[in-house]
C-alpha positions, 0 to 999 in steps of 0.5 A: 419705624416700620413705616420709616423702613417702608418709605420707597426712598428709604428702601432705595438708599438703604434704611442701614446705610442712612444711619450709618451716614448719620452716625458718621455725621454724630460722631463728627459734631460730637469729636469736634464740640469735644476739642473745641473745634480744633478737629474740624480742620482739614489737616483731622479730615486728611489724616481721617481719610489716609488712615481709611484707604488702606482700611478701606481696600482691606475691608473690600477685599475681605468682604468678598470672602465673608460674603462667601461665609469664610473669614480671613485674619490675614489681610493686616499681616499679609499687607505687612509683607507685601509692603516690606518684600516690596518696600526692600525690592526698591530700596535695596535691590534697585527695583524700579518703583513702577514694579515695586508697586507691581510686587507689592499687588503680586505678593497679596494675589500669592497669599490670596491664591494660596488660602483659596486653595486650601480652603476651597480645593483642600477644605481646610476651615478658613479659620485655620488658614487665615491663622496659618497665613498670617504667621507665614506672612510675618515670616516671610517678610522678616526673613527677607528683610532680614528683620529690618524695617523699610522706609519708602521714599518722600516724595522729594525723593521720588516717592512719585506713587505717595501722589496716588494718597494726595496731591497737595491737599487733595484727596486722590486716594479718596477717589481712587477709592471710590472708583474701585468700590464701585468696581466691587459693588458691580462685580459682587452685585452685577456679575456671574462671579459675584452672583455665584459668591454671595450664593456660596454664602447663603446655600452652598450644597444647593449651587453645587447641587446645580452643576457650578463648580463651587470651588473655582468661584469660593478660590476667586473671593479669596484672589480678590481679596489678595490683589485688595490688599496688595493695593492697601499696601501701596495706599499704606506706604503712600500715606505713612513711611516706614513698615516694621516686620511682625505687624499687621494684626490689629488691622484685621479686626478693624476691617472685619467690623467696618464690613459688618458694620456695613450690613455684610453677614458673617454668615455670608451669602449677603454683602453690602460694598456701599455698606463697608465703605461707610462703615470704613469711615467710621472706624477711621472717623473714629480712629483720628477722634479718639487721637484727637481727644488724647486717648491712646490707640488702644481705646480705639481696639477696646472700642472696635471689638465692642463693635465687631460684637454688636454688628454680629449679633444684630446680624444674627437678631435679624436673620432670626426675624427673617427666618 
């Protein structure tokens, strides 16, 4: 195994990423066999991709937060809050479609700014802040929409935003998601803000003593997460139609699972955007496969929980060996 890991090609591509790609191929093959080949159809693939887009943006966002050593359990409810507020503004207040989409991103930005400010400048533990934001997001969405669900328009009724997800059978959303992931990777690994965000997770005190404004960069990680959550809301309503108040919690663990499975350490200081992307596709494929086999989503929640535990344990073991 060590010889394989030391292979130049394997080292360049990343052993963990190669294993995850193999897992995707194995899962796809097993689901195809178990469903008698029905899983291999284009509708199943497009359905899995629809799920991967919004979940992917959530995972990209929380990657930045976890890289600082923090956590955000409000991303799912905030996504629903953004979708509900922007959708209600569109359908009930007569706001133009383009402005409604911007409102979605703005709502995510506001929650990211709120979370980041409390964590960075008030030193409130991220767990407490995110749990509070989760409830606030649910409450704000319910009050704004008067506890009513919101249905976004279909393509034939002027819902041109749905073309951000797919045009015909062409997965436009996949192209956009990959492009955004590339930007996130460059931001995290090739820019000063990204390096500071990673350093915060590695050794916050050393970064502070070197004269860096750690509070500013820590808050930035949450703001980036908030913006990506607002974008996730757009892709959620682009793939699906109705959004109901009080939901979104179920996507927190899935987004975090995709992130941690891809190689981002829950202890902070180590993050992989490409690994997050692959991890998200595994979660989306798992979700679609479970439904194809006739099981309910409850089984996916169980498996996702197990994945999180295994991924975090593997990270702990790897850090112990390194130390």
